[in-house]
MARKOLNU-277421 format. One record per residue: x, y, z of N, C-alpha, C, O, CB in turn; residue number from 1. Coordinates in pm, 1 decimal, decimal comma. Glycine has a CB too. Example, Ala and Ser with C-alpha at 12.3 -4.5 7.8 and 13.67 -1.06 7.14 Angstrom:
<sites>
[[1319,0; -569,0; 780,0]; [1230,0; -450,0; 780,0]; [1320,0; -330,0; 780,0]; [1423,6; -331,9; 846,5]; [1130,8; -447,3; 904,6]; 1] [[1285,0; -225,0; 708,0]; [1367,0; -106,0; 714,0]; [1290,0; 3,0; 787,0]; [1340,9; 113,8; 803,9]; [1408,4; -59,8; 572,5]; 2] 
</sites>
This chain:
<sites>
[[4790,2; 24732,5; 8833,5]; [4716,4; 24616,4; 8881,3]; [4805,9; 24531,4; 8971,2]; [4922,0; 24505,6; 8939,2]; [4663,2; 24532,9; 8762,8]; 1] [[4751,2; 24489,6; 9081,0]; [4827,6; 24407,5; 9174,0]; [4803,7; 24260,1; 9148,0]; [4696,5; 24218,6; 9103,8]; [4791,6; 24442,0; 9317,9]; 2] [[4906,7; 24182,6; 9176,9]; [4898,4; 24037,2; 9163,8]; [4955,6; 23973,3; 9289,0]; [5030,6; 24035,8; 9364,0]; [4973,6; 23987,3; 9037,1]; 3] [[4918,9; 23848,0; 9310,3]; [4973,4; 23769,8; 9420,8]; [5079,7; 23677,3; 9364,1]; [5061,9; 23617,4; 9258,1]; [4861,5; 23688,9; 9495,1]; 4] [[5189,3; 23666,7; 9435,6]; [5296,0; 23579,0; 9391,3]; [5364,7; 23509,8; 9507,2]; [5350,6; 23549,5; 9622,9]; [5396,7; 23656,4; 9311,3]; 5] [[5439,0; 23405,9; 9474,1]; [5520,5; 23334,9; 9572,2]; [5662,1; 23330,0; 9517,2]; [5685,7; 23283,8; 9405,6]; [5464,6; 23190,1; 9601,4]; 6] [[5755,2; 23378,3; 9597,3]; [5896,2; 23374,8; 9559,5]; [5963,3; 23267,7; 9644,9]; [5961,3; 23274,8; 9767,7]; [5965,3; 23515,5; 9578,4]; 7] [[6022,2; 23169,3; 9579,2]; [6093,2; 23061,7; 9648,1]; [6242,3; 23086,2; 9631,8]; [6290,2; 23114,5; 9522,0]; [6052,6; 22920,8; 9592,4]; 8] [[6314,8; 23074,9; 9741,7]; [6459,0; 23096,8; 9736,6]; [6530,9; 22987,2; 9813,3]; [6489,0; 22947,4; 9922,0]; [6495,5; 23235,1; 9793,6]; 9] [[6639,9; 22939,1; 9754,8]; [6728,8; 22846,3; 9823,8]; [6860,9; 22918,2; 9843,9]; [6924,3; 22961,6; 9747,7]; [6747,6; 22711,9; 9743,4]; 10] [[6901,6; 22930,5; 9968,0]; [7030,4; 22990,7; 10001,7]; [7128,4; 22876,6; 10021,9]; [7119,0; 22802,2; 10119,5]; [7021,1; 23082,4; 10130,0]; 11] [[7222,2; 22863,0; 9929,4]; [7314,4; 22749,7; 9933,4]; [7427,3; 22768,8; 10033,7]; [7488,4; 22671,1; 10077,1]; [7372,4; 22726,2; 9796,6]; 12] [[7455,4; 22890,9; 10070,4]; [7555,2; 22922,1; 10172,8]; [7496,5; 23031,3; 10261,2]; [7537,1; 23147,0; 10251,1]; [7692,7; 22967,3; 10109,2]; 13] [[7400,7; 22996,0; 10348,3]; [7331,3; 23098,9; 10426,2]; [7424,9; 23191,4; 10504,0]; [7397,4; 23310,8; 10516,0]; [7236,6; 23033,5; 10522,0]; 14] [[7533,6; 23138,6; 10556,1]; [7625,8; 23222,4; 10632,7]; [7686,8; 23333,7; 10548,5]; [7723,5; 23439,0; 10600,5]; [7735,9; 23137,4; 10691,9]; 15] [[7697,4; 23309,4; 10417,7]; [7760,3; 23406,8; 10329,2]; [7661,1; 23504,9; 10266,6]; [7699,0; 23616,3; 10230,4]; [7834,5; 23335,0; 10220,4]; 16] [[7534,2; 23464,6; 10253,6]; [7441,2; 23548,0; 10176,6]; [7315,9; 23592,4; 10251,9]; [7237,6; 23671,0; 10198,6]; [7399,6; 23474,3; 10055,3]; 17] [[7295,2; 23544,4; 10373,6]; [7169,5; 23574,1; 10442,6]; [7153,3; 23722,4; 10474,8]; [7042,6; 23775,1; 10464,6]; [7160,9; 23493,8; 10570,2]; 18] [[7259,9; 23790,2; 10513,0]; [7248,5; 23932,2; 10546,1]; [7207,6; 24012,7; 10422,9]; [7118,1; 24096,8; 10430,3]; [7381,6; 23985,6; 10602,9]; 19] [[7273,0; 23986,8; 10309,9]; [7237,9; 24058,1; 10187,5]; [7095,0; 24026,4; 10144,9]; [7021,8; 24114,9; 10100,6]; [7335,7; 24022,6; 10075,1]; 20] [[7055,2; 23899,0; 10158,5]; [6918,6; 23857,3; 10127,1]; [6819,0; 23935,5; 10211,9]; [6721,8; 23989,8; 10159,4]; [6901,3; 23705,5; 10149,8]; 21] [[6842,6; 23941,3; 10342,4]; [6752,0; 24013,2; 10432,3]; [6749,7; 24162,5; 10404,5]; [6645,0; 24226,1; 10415,8]; [6791,6; 23989,1; 10576,4]; 22] [[6864,5; 24219,1; 10368,1]; [6870,3; 24361,0; 10334,4]; [6782,8; 24391,8; 10212,8]; [6712,1; 24492,5; 10210,2]; [7015,3; 24403,8; 10307,6]; 23] [[6788,3; 24304,5; 10112,3]; [6707,1; 24325,6; 9992,1]; [6558,9; 24316,1; 10025,1]; [6481,6; 24403,3; 9985,3]; [6743,7; 24223,5; 9883,3]; 24] [[6517,7; 24212,5; 10096,7]; [6373,8; 24199,3; 10122,0]; [6322,7; 24308,2; 10216,3]; [6204,4; 24342,1; 10211,6]; [6343,0; 24061,4; 10180,7]; 25] [[6407,3; 24363,0; 10300,5]; [6361,4; 24472,2; 10387,4]; [6326,9; 24596,0; 10304,6]; [6243,2; 24676,6; 10345,3]; [6469,4; 24506,9; 10492,8]; 26] [[6391,2; 24611,1; 10188,5]; [6358,7; 24722,9; 10099,6]; [6225,5; 24703,6; 10027,9]; [6173,8; 24798,1; 9968,4]; [6469,1; 24741,4; 9997,5]; 27] [[6169,3; 24583,7; 10032,3]; [6042,3; 24552,3; 9966,4]; [5935,4; 24513,2; 10067,8]; [5840,0; 24443,9; 10032,6]; [6061,5; 24439,5; 9864,7]; 28] [[5949,5; 24556,0; 10192,5]; [5856,7; 24511,7; 10296,8]; [5712,2; 24551,5; 10267,2]; [5619,6; 24492,0; 10322,4]; [5898,6; 24568,8; 10430,8]; 29] [[5691,6; 24650,5; 10181,5]; [5556,3; 24692,5; 10147,5]; [5478,4; 24589,9; 10067,0]; [5355,4; 24588,7; 10072,0]; [5561,7; 24820,0; 10071,7]; 30] [[5546,9; 24503,9; 9993,0]; [5475,2; 24404,8; 9911,9]; [5482,5; 24264,6; 9972,2]; [5411,6; 24174,7; 9927,0]; [5531,5; 24402,6; 9770,5]; 31] [[5566,6; 24244,8; 10073,0]; [5580,4; 24111,1; 10132,8]; [5475,2; 24093,2; 10241,1]; [5471,6; 24167,5; 10339,2]; [5723,5; 24090,2; 10191,7]; 32] [[5389,8; 23993,8; 10221,8]; [5280,9; 23968,2; 10316,2]; [5310,0; 23850,3; 10408,6]; [5246,2; 23836,4; 10512,9]; [5152,4; 23942,7; 10240,7]; 33] [[5405,1; 23766,2; 10371,6]; [5438,9; 23651,7; 10455,4]; [5574,7; 23596,8; 10419,3]; [5620,5; 23607,8; 10305,5]; [5333,7; 23542,9; 10442,8]; 34] [[5638,5; 23537,1; 10519,1]; [5771,3; 23478,5; 10497,8]; [5781,4; 23351,6; 10580,8]; [5744,7; 23349,2; 10698,2]; [5885,4; 23579,3; 10535,7]; 35] [[5831,7; 23246,5; 10517,6]; [5856,7; 23121,9; 10589,2]; [5997,5; 23077,1; 10554,6]; [6033,3; 23067,8; 10437,2]; [5751,1; 23011,5; 10552,8]; 36] [[6076,5; 23049,6; 10655,6]; [6211,7; 23003,4; 10633,3]; [6237,4; 22872,1; 10704,5]; [6197,1; 22853,7; 10819,3]; [6310,8; 23107,5; 10678,6]; 37] [[6303,3; 22782,6; 10637,2]; [6337,4; 22652,9; 10695,5]; [6487,3; 22632,0; 10681,2]; [6537,8; 22617,9; 10569,8]; [6257,7; 22536,8; 10627,2]; 38] [[6558,8; 22629,9; 10793,3]; [6703,2; 22606,4; 10785,0]; [6733,9; 22457,2; 10774,5]; [6670,4; 22375,0; 10840,7]; [6774,4; 22666,2; 10907,4]; 39] [[6829,3; 22423,9; 10692,7]; [6882,9; 22288,5; 10683,7]; [7030,0; 22300,2; 10722,6]; [7118,8; 22297,8; 10637,3]; [6864,0; 22225,1; 10537,9]; 40] [[7053,6; 22312,7; 10852,1]; [7186,7; 22344,5; 10902,0]; [7289,5; 22237,8; 10866,8]; [7402,0; 22270,4; 10829,1]; [7182,3; 22363,3; 11051,1]; 41] [[7252,4; 22110,9; 10878,7]; [7348,3; 22004,0; 10849,3]; [7389,9; 22004,2; 10702,4]; [7503,5; 21970,4; 10669,1]; [7288,6; 21868,2; 10885,8]; 42] [[7296,7; 22042,6; 10614,8]; [7324,9; 22045,1; 10471,7]; [7384,1; 22178,0; 10427,4]; [7430,8; 22189,4; 10314,1]; [7198,7; 22016,7; 10393,3]; 43] [[7383,2; 22279,2; 10514,6]; [7435,0; 22410,4; 10478,9]; [7344,7; 22485,6; 10382,8]; [7392,2; 22558,3; 10295,5]; [7571,1; 22396,6; 10418,9]; 44] [[7213,1; 22467,6; 10399,4]; [7113,7; 22531,2; 10313,1]; [7005,9; 22598,5; 10396,2]; [6988,0; 22568,1; 10514,2]; [7050,9; 22428,6; 10218,2]; 45] [[6934,8; 22690,2; 10332,7]; [6812,4; 22745,9; 10390,2]; [6713,0; 22762,2; 10276,2]; [6750,3; 22800,3; 10165,2]; [6839,1; 22883,3; 10463,8]; 46] [[6586,1; 22733,0; 10304,2]; [6480,0; 22748,1; 10205,5]; [6384,9; 22855,5; 10257,5]; [6336,6; 22847,6; 10370,5]; [6404,9; 22611,7; 10179,4]; 47] [[6358,8; 22955,4; 10174,2]; [6273,2; 23066,6; 10214,9]; [6164,2; 23085,6; 10111,4]; [6189,7; 23084,4; 9991,0]; [6355,0; 23196,9; 10232,8]; 48] [[6041,4; 23103,3; 10160,5]; [5926,8; 23129,5; 10075,1]; [5867,9; 23264,8; 10114,1]; [5839,6; 23289,6; 10231,3]; [5820,2; 23016,0; 10086,9]; 49] [[5849,9; 23351,7; 10015,3]; [5790,9; 23483,3; 10038,9]; [5658,8; 23493,1; 9963,2]; [5653,3; 23464,7; 9843,6]; [5888,1; 23596,8; 9995,2]; 50] [[5553,3; 23533,0; 10032,0]; [5426,0; 23561,4; 9966,6]; [5419,3; 23711,5; 9944,9]; [5434,3; 23789,3; 10039,2]; [5303,7; 23509,8; 10051,5]; 51] [[5396,8; 23752,2; 9820,4]; [5398,7; 23893,9; 9786,1]; [5267,9; 23934,9; 9717,8]; [5204,1; 23855,5; 9648,7]; [5518,7; 23925,3; 9695,0]; 52] [[5230,4; 24060,9; 9739,3]; [5115,9; 24120,7; 9671,0]; [5161,0; 24257,3; 9623,9]; [5195,4; 24343,7; 9704,6]; [4988,6; 24130,1; 9764,6]; 53] [[5160,6; 24276,8; 9491,8]; [5205,9; 24405,7; 9440,8]; [5200,4; 24412,8; 9290,1]; [5153,9; 24321,0; 9222,6]; [5345,6; 24433,6; 9487,3]; 54] [[5249,1; 24524,0; 9239,4]; [5258,5; 24541,5; 9094,6]; [5360,6; 24443,6; 9038,5]; [5457,9; 24408,3; 9105,2]; [5296,9; 24687,5; 9058,5]; 55] [[5337,6; 24401,0; 8917,3]; [5426,9; 24305,1; 8852,6]; [5570,2; 24357,9; 8847,3]; [5664,7; 24281,3; 8865,9]; [5377,2; 24273,3; 8711,0]; 56] [[5587,2; 24485,8; 8822,5]; [5722,2; 24543,9; 8817,1]; [5793,7; 24530,5; 8951,1]; [5912,9; 24499,9; 8954,9]; [5715,2; 24691,8; 8776,4]; 57] [[5721,6; 24553,4; 9061,3]; [5782,4; 24543,2; 9194,4]; [5820,0; 24398,6; 9226,5]; [5927,5; 24372,7; 9280,6]; [5686,3; 24597,7; 9301,7]; 58] [[5731,9; 24305,3; 9193,3]; [5759,0; 24163,3; 9218,5]; [5880,3; 24118,9; 9137,4]; [5968,8; 24050,4; 9188,6]; [5635,2; 24076,0; 9183,2]; 59] [[5883,2; 24158,8; 9009,9]; [5996,7; 24122,4; 8924,0]; [6126,4; 24187,2; 8971,1]; [6233,0; 24126,3; 8962,9]; [5968,6; 24162,9; 8779,4]; 60] [[6117,4; 24309,4; 9020,1]; [6236,5; 24377,6; 9070,6]; [6293,5; 24304,2; 9191,5]; [6414,3; 24282,9; 9201,3]; [6203,8; 24523,2; 9107,6]; 61] [[6205,0; 24265,9; 9283,1]; [6248,7; 24190,8; 9401,5]; [6311,5; 24058,2; 9360,6]; [6418,4; 24022,2; 9409,8]; [6130,2; 24166,1; 9497,2]; 62] [[6245,7; 23985,7; 9271,1]; [6297,5; 23857,8; 9224,5]; [6435,4; 23874,3; 9160,2]; [6526,1; 23794,8; 9184,9]; [6200,0; 23794,3; 9125,1]; 63] [[6450,0; 23977,1; 9078,2]; [6577,8; 24001,2; 9011,3]; [6689,5; 24032,9; 9108,6]; [6800,6; 23981,4; 9095,5]; [6563,9; 24113,7; 8912,8]; 64] [[6660,3; 24117,4; 9205,8]; [6762,6; 24154,2; 9304,6]; [6804,1; 24033,4; 9388,2]; [6922,2; 24016,5; 9418,4]; [6710,8; 24266,5; 9396,4]; 65] [[6707,7; 23949,4; 9425,7]; [6740,9; 23829,2; 9502,5]; [6821,6; 23732,0; 9417,5]; [6915,7; 23669,6; 9466,5]; [6613,1; 23760,8; 9554,2]; 66] [[6785,2; 23719,3; 9290,9]; [6854,3; 23627,4; 9201,6]; [6997,9; 23669,2; 9170,9]; [7079,5; 23586,5; 9130,1]; [6777,7; 23614,9; 9073,6]; 67] [[7028,8; 23796,8; 9190,4]; [7164,0; 23846,1; 9165,7]; [7257,3; 23825,8; 9283,7]; [7377,1; 23852,1; 9273,2]; [7159,4; 23991,6; 9130,6]; 68] [[7203,9; 23779,1; 9396,0]; [7287,4; 23753,5; 9512,7]; [7358,2; 23619,5; 9492,6]; [7295,9; 23519,3; 9457,6]; [7202,4; 23753,3; 9644,5]; 69] [[7488,5; 23619,9; 9515,1]; [7566,0; 23496,8; 9500,0]; [7518,1; 23392,5; 9600,6]; [7491,3; 23426,0; 9716,0]; [7717,2; 23524,6; 9518,4]; 70] [[7507,2; 23267,7; 9558,8]; [7464,9; 23152,2; 9638,6]; [7313,5; 23148,0; 9662,3]; [7267,1; 23071,9; 9747,1]; [7536,7; 23153,5; 9772,0]; 71] [[7235,0; 23229,3; 9588,1]; [7089,4; 23229,3; 9604,0]; [7025,7; 23187,0; 9471,9]; [7056,1; 23243,1; 9366,6]; [7037,2; 23370,2; 9648,5]; 72] [[6936,8; 23087,3; 9478,3]; [6858,1; 23041,7; 9363,3]; [6713,6; 23084,3; 9385,8]; [6659,5; 23064,1; 9494,5]; [6868,9; 22885,7; 9343,7]; 73] [[6650,7; 23142,8; 9284,6]; [6517,5; 23200,2; 9302,1]; [6424,4; 23155,0; 9190,0]; [6464,5; 23146,7; 9074,0]; [6525,0; 23353,7; 9306,6]; 74] [[6300,3; 23126,3; 9226,0]; [6192,3; 23100,7; 9129,8]; [6068,5; 23173,8; 9180,3]; [6047,8; 23187,2; 9300,9]; [6164,4; 22945,6; 9112,3]; 75] [[5987,0; 23220,6; 9086,9]; [5867,2; 23295,2; 9123,9]; [5746,6; 23240,5; 9049,0]; [5753,9; 23208,9; 8930,2]; [5885,1; 23445,6; 9094,8]; 76] [[5636,3; 23230,1; 9121,0]; [5506,5; 23196,0; 9060,0]; [5413,1; 23313,7; 9085,7]; [5398,9; 23359,3; 9199,2]; [5446,4; 23060,3; 9119,0]; 77] [[5349,8; 23362,2; 8979,3]; [5261,6; 23479,5; 8991,2]; [5124,0; 23440,5; 8938,2]; [5111,8; 23376,0; 8834,0]; [5319,4; 23604,0; 8912,4]; 78] [[5020,2; 23481,0; 9012,5]; [4884,3; 23449,2; 8971,7]; [4850,4; 23521,6; 8842,2]; [4901,0; 23630,5; 8815,1]; [4784,1; 23486,5; 9082,3]; 79] [[4764,3; 23459,4; 8762,8]; [4715,8; 23524,5; 8641,0]; [4607,1; 23625,3; 8675,1]; [4586,8; 23723,1; 8603,1]; [4662,5; 23420,2; 8540,8]; 80] [[4537,8; 23600,6; 8785,2]; [4428,0; 23687,6; 8826,7]; [4482,8; 23817,3; 8885,9]; [4577,2; 23815,3; 8964,9]; [4337,2; 23615,7; 8929,1]; 81] [[4423,7; 23928,2; 8847,7]; [4462,3; 24058,2; 8901,3]; [4370,2; 24093,9; 9016,4]; [4252,6; 24057,6; 9016,8]; [4457,9; 24167,4; 8791,7]; 82] [[4423,7; 24164,3; 9112,9]; [4344,0; 24205,9; 9229,1]; [4291,2; 24345,8; 9208,0]; [4221,7; 24399,2; 9294,4]; [4427,0; 24199,3; 9358,7]; 83] 
</sites>
């Protein structure tokens, strides 16, 4: 069963972790339906929101891999409704 979710990520040191972050999400491009990124260059931060549609295992796998990247904070909201 597929679900819709939103993965929010804060990159606290974008220069150090953005490449690894992008590499991980490129491996999940099949479930990512949208991406919005807002750089806060003066503060040395970036905020990224990913809209995903997929199996719960795939969404959780993506969230876990992103959360294991140093300098990245991740939270996920997943709909209760199944598609």
